[in-house]
N, C-alpha and C positions, 0 to 999 in steps of 0.2 A: 241644767240640763248639761252637759259639759263634751265638750274637747280635747280632748287630754294632750298631754306636750311631748311632744315626735321631734328629734334630735337626724339630719341628714348630713352626710359625709360623701359628695360625690365624689365619685373621681373619674376623669375623663383621658382618652392618647385620642390623639388625631396623629390623619393619614396628611402625607405625602403628596402636593398634589402638581401630573406637571400641568404649567401654562396651556395654554391652548397654543395651539403653531400654526400659523395661518403667512401659507409664501404666495406674493403678489409684488408686479411690478406697475409703476402704472408712475407719469406726470399733473400737472397738475397746473392750473391756472390762479388764483385765488382773488378775487378781488376782496381788499380789506379796508371795513368800516374804516375811519378817523378815527384816533385811537384815543379812547376815551377810558382811563379805570378810576372804578369803583372796587377800592376791595370787600365792602358789605354781599355786591353781588355780584364779585368773583368766587368768594370764600363760599356764600349762598350755591352758584353753582355748581361749586367742585362738592357739595354736602349731598344737589340732588343726583348727583351723579353716578359717587356713592349708592345712593338710594334706590334705582333705578336697577337696579338687581340683586333689592331683598322683594324675598317673600315670606309672610306669616304662617303660623300656623300655632294650632294653641289642643291644649288636651287637659281637655275641664269634667273633674269628676265631680257628681255629687251624693251622700252614701246620707241615707234617711234610715232607713225599715231594713234597720239589721235583726236579724234571726237569734239573737240568742243574747245580746247586751241592748243593754240601754236604748230603746229609740232618740236619732235626733227630729229638730223639726226643723228648719229648714237652711240646711243642705242641698236641699236637690232645685230650691228654690234661688239659693247663688247662685250655683252652677248654669243653671238657668238663667237668669240676668244677666251673670258674667263670655257667656256665649252670644249673646244679644248683641251686648255694643262689643263686644274684640271683631264679632264679625259686620254691623253692620256700622259703627263709627270709623271699624280701626282698618277695617278688608282682611283679618285675618282669614284664615281657612281651620275650621273650627273641627274637634271631633266630642262627642257631648258620653260620657256614662255617667249611666244613672244607677242606684244601688249596684253596682260590681262589684266582682270576687278579682278573687287577686290571678286568678287566670286574664279573665280580661282586661287590667290592666296592666301587665307586665305582658301580655301580646301582642295590647294596640301599641305600647311601648314602643317594643320592637319593629311594628311597622315605619314607626317614622326613623330609622336609620336611610328611610330609602329617598329624604327633603336635604337641599342643595348642601355644598360648605356654607356659600352665601348667608343662607338662609338666618330665622330666629324663629327661635320654638319658646313656646311660654306653657308651662304644665302649672294647673290648678287643682289643688284635691283640699274637700270640706268632707269630714268627718272627722271619726272618732283616730284615734292616735297611741300612740304607751309609750312612757323612757321608763326605761331597766339601769335605777341607778345604779344598781352593782356592778352590771358588768359593761355598762353605757352602752346599751348599744336600743335603736329609737324602730317604731313598728309604725307602716298607713297599715288598719287595721277593714278588711273589705267585709263587705255585706253582711259571707257570711263565718264572720270567725265567733272564734269561741271565747269566754276570758279565761278560763282554765285549760286552754290548748291551744299554745302557741304555733303548732304545723302548719297552718295554712297564715298563717300574717306574713305582713312585705317587711322584709327586714331592709334597714338601708342601705345595706351590704345588696341584696335583692336589683334594685332600684338600679344602683350604681354599672353592676353588672347588665340592665337592660339597655338603658341607652349612652356606656364608654362610649360606644363603635358610631353614636352618631356622630357627624363631623357637622355639625351648623354651627357657626361664630358664635351666634351666640345663644343661650341656653336661660333659663329666669324661670323657677320657682315661687307659685306663691299657695302659702300650705298656712288656709285655714285651719290648725289646733294651734302648737308651742314649737319655740324654735329657745333650745337651749346654745347662748353664747354671748359676743362682746362682739362692738361695729371694731369697722379696722379701719376704716376709712372717716372721715368725716362728709358731709354736702361741699359741691364746690364750689369755690371764688365767685369774685364780681367777676358778669361778663358780658356787661350793659356797654361796653366798647363794641364800635361800627366791627362784624368782621368776626368778632375772637367765640361768638355763641357760635358761629356757624363751624368754626375752625374746629370748638371742643368736642362738637354731636357728633362731627366726621372720625374725629380723632375716638371719640370713645366708639364708634362705630364697625373702624377699620383694626377699633387691637379684640381677639378674645375675650370673650368674660363669662362665669358661669355664677352666679349669686342668687340668692333668697331674700325673698320675702316672707317674713312670716309675723302671725295675728301677734304672738307673744311669747313672753322668756319663761324660765320653765316652770310655768305654776298653771291652771284649771286656764279656761278661754269661752267667752258668751257663748249659748248659744239664740238665745235671742238678744234682740235688746237693740233692734235697729230698722224698725219699717216693718217687717217682716224678713227680715237678717241678720244673719248674723255683725253684732257691734262690727266688724272689722269689714265684714264682704259689703254693708254698709258703707263706709270710707270709704271702699278703695272702686267701688263703684261712682260718689257720689265723685271722685276724683277723677277718675276714667270719664262722666259726664260733660262733669264741668273747666276741663283742661282752659291753662289761660296759653300757652302755647299748642301749638300748631302742630311742630315737634320737639321731643323732653325726649331724660332716660327715668329708667325706671328711680336710678339716687330723685331726680327730683322728685319725679310721684308723690316715693314715699315719704320725705321729708318738706317737701310741701303740703301734702294737706292730707297724708292718710295719720302716722305716726302723731298729730295733737291731736286729729278729732278723734283716735279710739282712745288715745292715753286723757282722755278728757271725757272720756261716756263709762267706764266704764274701771277696772283693778288691772286689768294688761297692760302689760307698754312692748306694743311691737317691734321690730325690731328690720334691717336692713343688715346684708353680709356679703364681701367675698364668700363662694365654697372656698376651703381652703383644698391642696393639693389635687384640683378638679383638671389643673388647665389655664385658669383665670390668667389671664394679660393686663391686664389693667381699665380693658371694653368695660362697655356696661348697657345692657338692656335700649332698646330706642325703638319708643312709643311713634307712632305715622299717622294724623287722621289720616281719611281717607280722601276726605274732599280738600285737600288741599293741589292743587295741581306744582304740577315741579315749575322749574324755572318762575314764578311768581314777575310780578311788574310790582315795583315800589309805590308806591304813593305819588299820585302828583307828578308821573312819569320820573321822577329823580333815580340814576343811576342805570339807565336805561342801556342796553347793548346791544348796538343794530347783532343781526346774526352774521356767519362770515359767507357766503358767499364762492359755493364750490364750483370753479369747471375742469373738470374732468374727460383729460383722452382715455380712451379704454384701453386696457393694460394690453400689452404684446405680449407678456411672455407666453409660453408655452401649457399647462395644466397639467397636473405630474401626481400620480400618488404616493413617489420613493420614497418620501419620505415622513407620509404614515405608516407605510411597512415595512419603514425602521422602526419607527416608534411601536407594531403591533410582537416585532420578533422585541422588543425589549421585553414587552407584557409579555410574554410566551415562553420565554427563557424567566422571567421572574415567579411566573407561575411554577416551571419547574422545577427552580430551587426552590421555595416552600415546598412542594408537594414531598420531593425528597426529606427537607427537613420535618417533615412532616411523615412521613416512612420511617425515618429516624425515631425520632416522636415513643412512634407507638414502636417497633420495632423496642424500643429501651422502658415501657410503662406494660410489654409483653415480659420482659424478665424481671420487672421486679416485683411483680404480680404470681410469676412465679418462684421470686424466692422468698416472700413471706411465707409463702406456705410449708416452709424446710422450720423441722426445728431447733432451733436455733432463736436465742437472745431476740426479748421484745424491742430493744433498744435497736438490736441491726437494723432489724424490718423498717421501723420507722427513721432511721439513718438512712434507710435503700430508697425506702418515696421522698425526701428531702435533698437528698443526692441526683434527684429526678427536676423536683422542682427548678430546687439548682436550675439544673443543666439549660433550661429552657423556658431564660424567662419569656423571650417574644412573642408575640401576639398575634400569629398567621393572619392576612389580612384576606386571602382567599380562603378561608375556614374557618368553623364555628369547634371543628375537635378538638385539635388542640385544646381549647380554653374546659370541656369536657375533661379531657386527660387531668389536667391541672384540678377542679373540682374534685373527682374521684378521688388523687394523690391525698386531697391536702382530707379526706373525708376515713379514706386508709391509714395516717396522720392519727386523727383524733382518736378512731376507735383505739390504736392499740395504746397511743395515754392513757385511754381508760384503763382498756385491761391490764396494762401493765400495772395497776392498783393495786388489783388479786395479786396473791402473793403464796404461791404453795408455803405452806411453815413446817419444814422439818420431814419426821418418814413419822407420820402421826398414823401409830398401828390401835389395832384394839387388840388384844393379847387374846383375850376369850374363843374369837371369830376369827383374826387375821383381816380385817377390812384393815383396808386404808381410808383417811380421810385428808381432804382438802377444805385447807383455810380460802372461804370466796369471801373477803371488806365488801362491808354493805355498804349500798349506794341508794339513790335517786335512780328508775326511768321510765319511761313511757313502757305500760305495759297494758296489752290489747290489742286490737287490729292495729296493722301503721301503715297499712296498704289500701285499709277499703275495698276490698275482700272478703272479709274473714264475715265470718255469723255470726249472727245476730247477739249473742252471746258471748264475746266476745269487743262489744259495746259499750260505750265511747272507748277510747282512748283515752286511759287517765294516769295522771304521775303515783307515783310509789316509792318508800323506799324503806329498805329492808337493812335488817341486824346482820353485822358479822357473825357470820357461822360455819363450818364444816359441814362436809358433804360426804359422802360415801363416794373414793373416784371412781370404781365403781356400780352399777347393780345387783344386788345380796344375792350371793353362789347358792347353787345348791347344798355341793360342801359345807358353807358358812350355815347355811339356815339346819341346818342335822346335826350344828353342833348343838340343837335344841331340840328337836324332832324327828328324833332317827331315822326313823321310817316314812319321812317325808315322799312321794313319790311320786314328780312333776308329770308323768304320764308321757303318754305317746301316742303320735294321730301321722294316718298315712303311711304302715315304716320306720317315720323316724324320733327316734324317743329324744327325749328333755332332759334327760336325766344326769345327766354329764355332770362332774364334781363343778368344774367350768363354765358353765352357763348360769345363766339367771336364775333361778328360784318361781316357778308359775306353777299354775295351779293351787297360787295362795290366795286368803279371801283379802280387805280392810280390815280383819278383825285375826286374821293370822297370824297379820304385822303386828298387828299391837301387841299380842299375846307377845310374841317372840322379841318382841322391843321391852317386855312389863320383865321376861328374863333376864334380858339382855344388861338390865341399868340395874339391877337386883347383882351380877354378877364378874359384869364391866367395872377395871383398875379406871378407866376414864370419867369412869360417872363418881368415885373417890370425890373429897376435899371440897364439894359446889363446884365441882366444874358445869353441871350442869347435867341433862338428861338427855337421853337419846329419843327423837322421835322424829315421824311422817313429817317433811318439810311441808311448811303451807303452799298455796299454787301463786304468791306471788315470791317468795324464794324461790321454787324452780322454776320458775317464768324469768327469771334474772338470772340464776347459772345457767338457766339453756340459751341467755339470749348468749351469754360470755362477751359482757362490755360491749357486745354489737346492732344493729338497729337495723338488719338485717331481718328477711324471714325468719332466715335460720343461720347459727354458729357462725359456716360456710361460703355466704353470703344468696344474693338472687338464683346462682343458678342451680336449677335443678337438676345438672349434668353430675354434679362434684357430689349429691348427695350419695354416688355408688361410694365414694373414701371414710365419709363421717359418717356413716349409717350400715347399718345391715336395714337394705328397705328389699326388693321385691318387686323380680325385676319384673313392668307390663307392656312387653313388646306382643307379648302371646296370650295367650290364657294362664290365670289365675290356676299354679296346681291345686289346689284344694275348693274352688270351689266352679272352677271354668268357665267365672265369665271377662268375657273381654275389657282389657283393662288401655288407657293411654297410652298412648307413644312413645314410651324415652329408651336411650339409651345406657340401662346398667346390664351389666351380664349376671347373670340367676342367685349370684355369690348365695346362701343357704337357705333352704329350704326351712328350715326351721329359726328358733333364738340361735345365733353365735356362739361359744362363748365369749368372757368378758374382754374388751379392748383390746380385739381386732380392728376396729378402726380408729381410725383417727379422733383424736378426744380435739376440743372445744381450746380455747384462748385461756380458762380458768385451769386445763389441765383435768375433761374432765371426759370421761367414756360412753358412749354409746346413748349422749342425752335427746338423741332426738333413734329412733327405729330398735329392734331387738324386742324387746318390752316394755310397755305402758304399764306406766309406775305410780301405784296409788299414792297419792296426798295427804295431807292429816282434813284438809275441810268439807263444809259439808256443802252438798255443790246445787246454784241457784245461776238458774241464767238470768238475769236481773239484779243480779250483786253488782254488777262494776256498776253500776247509778247511785250507789249511794256508798259503796266501798271506803272509809278511810282512804290517805295520803299516807302515816305512817303503818310499816307491819300488820296488814291488813290480817283479819285470820281464818275468811271464810263466814257463809252465811252460819246464825246460831240454832238453825235444827235445818230438817230437808229427811227426803226422805232415801240419798243416794248422793255418797263420797267422788270425789273429781281422782279423773286418770289424766294424767300427761304422757306424754313425748311420745304416740305413736308405736305399732310393731310390728315386726317382721316378715308381718301381711302385710302390710301400706305399700302403696306407692308414698316416690318419690313428692306427688300435687302434695299429698295428707300431709305431710309431717313439715309443721311450721312452729314456731317458738310462740305463735295464741292460742294455737288450736286446743280444746276442750272438749274434754271425755266424761262416762261417769261411770258408775257400777250400785247397784247394792251394797252394801259394807259386807254380805255373806256370800257374796258370788265368788267364784274357785273357774278358772278359763285360763288355759295352753298362751294365751298373748299376754297372762299378768301380772309383775314383776313389784317391786320398792325397790328404792335404794334410801337411809337414812341421812337424817342431818345429824347436830348437835351443839348446844346451843358456843358460842363463844365469850370470855371475860374480857 
């Protein structure tokens, strides 16, 4: 079994801290010993003074029992052994995660924001990883990860976002997967002279560091081969147990024991690197045995420094908090200033959110979000709301960039019926339940790719359908008529729609010359078009209150006009009591109208509730047979919570209802 390659590029932002302010006034009478200098002892004393204020923390993760991908054998044993030695031999405060989910890992990382600025943090990970060469993106795989569904993988950017506010001076990531990169510095030189080693360690301790020790380069690494542990974990544990120095750097541990031991037993070659652009400033992670006392005497009493004996008189100054009051006032003023900046940022965010709803060029919407990001670049030390707005802005830019790929091609109009067609540029997307709250037949979420196609800008209307069947009656209900020329045709079955298609293919100029034939959309084409390039529940976003502007959706603040049943609370106006004339509501980003609400739309596919478990990736066409045909999009009788792009419905091919209509597609060459 293997643990696959994982690349991390971690970025950290450091805060400025005010030094503690102590006001005192004292007189001292000091009895000094006879001067006797020893450079080695003085250096050791300086190092130990620095170590007095240092605490050690460790987050240790071991994942064996993967639910959907190959299980590992040694990761949990590796993690438990690492925790034991760090806690008992090196005095770390540890947190152990076994078979951890994405939420477990990211939530625990967030808890480490509370540790001190002089503390050290070690993160040890043993489990599956993935590195995508094409995109240069790398991931940790939580225990519930699926090989074909990266939605809950932990991308390196997520780790960066989670720990960038951790203010500890030294962070070391030990990853028992693979790391792609080159060494950026070599092992330190000769430090055998008296005092030099202590000075070097103290220097490494004082300078911030962000480093990564990885079990291999850009190749698979072994899960076994180390006496019940992975080859790398076995070498790492032995190096910690058999350390020949009381205090040493992570780089010395790696070059002195780990690298040669792993490379000599397997094909993998471990690496130790500075993490670029992360706040690294030439320091290194320092290991110290817990059993080593501070200020030890040299062997034989050499270099002993007699302690200074201080006789102090009581301070005569008056106690005062005036200086702290000034600091408190400065802090409150600073918080207020940042709060004002956050309010301005929120106002700007709301302006851009409204601006993008206008009927303007998509590149202008992208430019508006980019301007927002460029105007608010500084992290707010008192709130996470600013970062949430930045992430949302980045998502909106990505969405509109994808939408810009779908282009309306001219005025493509069918001269027989007057139907307008929109060109939809094909692509790939995640089909099905993207938020985990859908029906069973919307699962599992899976990647689907569709080719280019043309789709009706509107649902087929009564006027257009009567070009084929002049006496068609869409009906009426409760005193409301469905027969207006510009209303979508209803009371048509799947079979009626295909008879209309057969007639249109024989008569329309658009089907001549090998351009393809009219047909109903496949279910995959319909959902791709309905999403309009977004990843939301609907093309207008996740806010159900926006449904009223984009869809003819029933108001459920009271009782339904037709069933008398109570509905969930919603703020839509009543709107149309039946199917509205087409094009009365705002289109999605592809320029398609009424993809949600108004009338259910027939699709070409046979319905099967388990089809998503076996659907092909490219241009799926539905089940090969069945009893029902697929309907999509909801109708005028549905409430906003029923309208989501992934929702599937069905009906018999001969079913005719006042809720059901259709729109057509035409293959694009």
